[in-house]
SEDREN-350835 format. One record per residue: x, y, z of N, C-alpha, C in turn; residue in one letter. Coordinates in steps of 0.02 Angstrom, whole numbers, plus 32768, in hexadecimal, padded with zeros to 4 digits. Example, Ala and Ser with C-alpha at 12.3 -4.5 7.8 and 13.67 -1.06 7.14 Angstrom:
BEGIN
82947EE4818682677F1F818682947F5B8186A82827F90816282AC7FCB816582858002818AS
% end
This chain:
BEGIN
80277FC880047FFC7FFC7FFD802B803D8003M8013806F7FD9803B80B07FDC803080D5801ES80568103802E804D8129806D8008814A8069P7FF2816780307FB4818B802C7F7A81588037Q7F7E811D801C7F4980EC80297F4880D78072T7F8280D080917F8480BC80D87F6880F880FFT7F76813180EE7F58816E81127F0C816D810CS7EF3816780D17EAB816180C97E88812980F3K7EAA80EE80F67E8F80B8811B7E8780C48164E7EC380EA817D7EC380FA81C27E91812E81D2R7E87815E81A57E4D818C81AE7E0B816B81B3L7DFF813C81857DC4811281857DB980EE81CBR7DF180D181DF7DED80AF82217DDB80DE8256L7DF98115825C7DE7814782907DA4815B828EW7D8B816B82517D40817D824E7D1481448263L7D20810382587CF880D1826D7CFE80C582B4R7D3B80CE82D37D3F80C6831A7D1B81018341M7D21813B83257CFA817683417CAF8167833AL7C95815183067C4F813F82FD7C35810D832ER7C5D80D783307C43809F83617C4C80BA83A6V7C7D80E083BA7C8280F783FE7C4B8125840BT7C37815083E17C01817E83ED7BBD815483F3R7BB3812483CA7B7280FE83D47B7180D48414Q7BA580B884237BAA809284647BA080BD84A1V7BC280F3849E7BC1812584D67B79814484DCE7B58815284A67B14816D84A77AE5813A84C8A7AEC80F984B47AC280C384CF7ACF80BA8513E7B0C80BB852D7B1B80B585747B0180EF859FL7B05812985837AEC816585A17A9E816085AFR7A7F8143857C7A36813E85817A21810685B8E7A4780D085AF7A37809B85DD7A4480AF8628K7A7980D286327A8A80E8867C7A53811A8690L7A3C8146865F7A098176867779C681548684R79B481248659797681038665797480D7869DV79A580A886A079A4807886D479BF808A871AQ79EC80BD871B7A0780D4875B7A05811B8767F79E1813C874279DA818787447A2181AA8754D7A4C819387297A8E81A987347AAE81BF86F2S7AE581D786F37B0B81F686B47B4881CD86ABT7B6881D2866D7BA981AE86627BE181D4868EL7BE1821686967C11823386C27C0E821C8708P7BCE821587257BC781FE87687BE881B6876ER7BD5818E873B7BE9814D87367C378145873BF7C5B817087147CA0817787107CC0818A8750D7C9F81BA87707CB981C787B97CB8819287E8V7C7D817187E77C70813D88147CA381058801L7CB180F687C77CDF80C287AF7D2680D087C6A7D38810C87BD7D7D811E87D47D85811B8824A7D55812D88437D59812688917D5280DA88A1L7D2E80B888807D29806A888D7D698046888CY7D928065885B7DD6804588527E07805A8887R7DF6808E88A67E2480A888DE7DFB80AD891DH7DFB807989447DD5806F89827DEA80A789B7A7E2A80B889B07E3B80EE89E37E29813289CEE7E0B813989927DF28179897A7E2781978950G7E1681D889387E4381FA890B7E3A82468922L7E70826E891A7E6A82B7891C7E4782CD88E2K7E26830688E87DFC832288AB7E2A832D886CM7E67833F887C7E938347883E7EAC83078822N7EB082D4884C7EC0828F88317E898275880AE7E49827F88297E0E826B88037E07828887BEL7E1382CD87BA7E0C82F1877B7E4082D28749S7E7D82CB87637EB382AF87397EA28268871FR7E85824087467E7081FA87307E3A81FF86FCQ7E0D822C87037DD3823286D57DE8825E8695L7E21827E86997E3982AF86687E0582E2865CM7DEB8301868E7DC18339868C7DD9836E86BFV7DBD83AB86BD7DCF83E286E97DB283D6872ES7DD283F3875D7DBA83F087A77D71840A87AFN7D648443877F7D22845A87837CEE842A876CG7CFC8406873B7CCC83CF871D7CB9839C8754N7CF08387877C7CE9835387AE7CC8836987EBV7CD283A987FA7CB383C8883D7C6783C3883BT7C4983D488067C0383D488047BE5838A8808G7C02835987E77BEE831987EB7BF982FE8831I7C328307884E7C3F82F7888F7C10831188C5V7BFF835088BC7BCF837288EC7B89834D88E8N7B74833E88AD7B37831788A77B3B82D188C4R7B7282AC88BA7B76826788D77B80826D8920L7B9982A789417B9982AD89837B5582B6899FV7B2E82DC89827AE882E8898F7ABE82A8898DE7ACF827F895D7AAF824389567AC2820A8982D7AFB821789AA7B1581E589DB7B4081B589BFG7B5C81BF89847B83818B895F7BCE819D8970Y7BDE81D789837C2881ED89897C2F821089CDI7C64820989F07C7782358A2D7CB2825A8A16D7CB582998A367CED82C18A2F7D1282BE8A75R7D5582B28A6F7D7E82AA8AA67DB882E08AA5I7DBB830A8ADC7DEE833C8ADD7E34831C8AE3A7E65833B8AC37EA983238AC37ECF834A8AF7I7EE283278B267F0983468B5E7F4C836B8B3EE7F4F83A68B587F8883CB8B437F7E83F98B02G7F4A83EE8AE37F3784108AA17EEE84248AA0D7EE384628ABA7E9F847A8AC27E78847C8A7DR7E9B848A8A487E7A848F8A087E63844E89E5R7E88841989F87E7F83D989D77E4C83AA89FBA7E26838589D37DFC835889F67E04831489C9T7DFA82DC89ED7DF9829889CC7DB2828689C9R7D9E826989937D588250898C7D5D82008983V7D2E81DF89A57D2B819489A17CE2818189A1C7CD4814789887C96812989877C7A811889CBL7C3C812489D37C1981088A107C0580C189FCT7BEC809D8A317BD080598A267B9B805C89F2E7B6D809089FB7B38809689CB7B5180A28983L7B8980CC89807BA680D8893A7BC6809D891BG7BE78078894A7C0B803B892E7BD380098916R7BA27FFB893B7B697FD089267B467FEA88E6A7B36802B88E57B1C804688A77B48803A8868A7B88804788717BB4804488387BBB7FF88825F7BBF7FCE88517BC57F8688457B897F708818A7B4E7F8488297B107F7788057B1C7F9887BBE7B287FD087BA7B307FF787767B667FD28752M7B9E7FC5876D7BD67FA587437BC47F638728A7B987F3C874B7B857EFA87347B5B7F0786FAE7B297F3686FD7AFD7F4486C37B277F5D8687A7B577F8C86987B7D7FA886667BA27F788639H7BC27F44865D7BE77F13863C7BB77EE58612E7B7B7EDF86297B4B7EB286017B3A7EDC85C3A7B297F1C85C77B1D7F4585907B527F4A855AW7B917F5085757BC57F5085447BC97F0D8520V7BC27ED785457BC97E9885277B937E8E84F2S7B577EA585017B1D7EA184D57B2D7ECE8492E7B467F0B849D7B547F3684687B897F1A8434L7BB77EF384527BEA7ED8842C7BDA7E8D841DF7B9C7E77841E7B887E3284197BA17E1183D7D7BAE7E3883A07BC97E1983657C157E0C8364G7C367E1F83997C7C7E18839F7C8E7DDC83CBV7CB57DAD83B07CC57D7383D67CFD7D848409T7D017D5E843B7D387D6784727D777D68844EE7D8B7D4484247DC87D3F84017DD37D8383D7K7D9F7D9883B47DA47DD5838E7DAC7E1283B9D7D857E1583F07D8B7E4884247DD87E4C843CA7DF27E13844F7E397E1184657E657E2E842EH7E5F7E1583F27E867E2B83C17E817E7883B3H7E437E9383AE7E3E7ED783A47E5A7F0583DBM7E547EE884177E7A7F0B84527EBE7F09844CG7EDC7ED084337F227ED4842A7F3A7F0283F1E7F157F0583BF7F217F33838A7F1D7F7D839EL7EEC7F8C83C97EE57FCF83E17F1B7FE68413L7F3E7FB184307F7B7FBE845B7FB07FDD8436H7FB37FD683F27FE77FF083CB7FDF803E83C4R7FA5805883D47F9B809F83CF7FB180C5840EL7FC980FD840A7FDE812484447FA381318474P7FAA812684B57F74812A84EA7F6E817584F7A7F9F819F84F07F9A81E584F97FBB820B84BCE7FA2824884B17FC1826B8478800D82748484P80328267844F807C826D8454809B822F8477G807881FF848C809481C184B280B781978481A80E88175849681098142846E80E281078467E80EA80E4842D80C180A7842580DE806A8440R
% end
């Protein structure tokens, strides 16, 4: 293949990946809204905290989710109001707080995560386990972050 043909194929691949990602994301957003009265950003915050039982500082949470502190603050405030998250003062740093899941939040996320996994599996029903593994391996060839080495 010529460099121009390769470039065009890569562009088509990117557009296909983007289209599939948007379709899957839209479906997951709708299912979270309907079945759990939740949003994808709330799910993402809960997921990050679920992986860190000791909790995270707000700036660590923002970094994990690759969003601004301002975006996370509003979501965290609502999750605190709902009883899913606790704020814990950090000794020696009056400005920083650590957030962690409450038992209610941990249970709610576990239920959402189970449904989320089933939805994703259903959305990718036409993809075999072997093909999913192979596609995942191929995608690992792409840089995870802009400017990252392959």
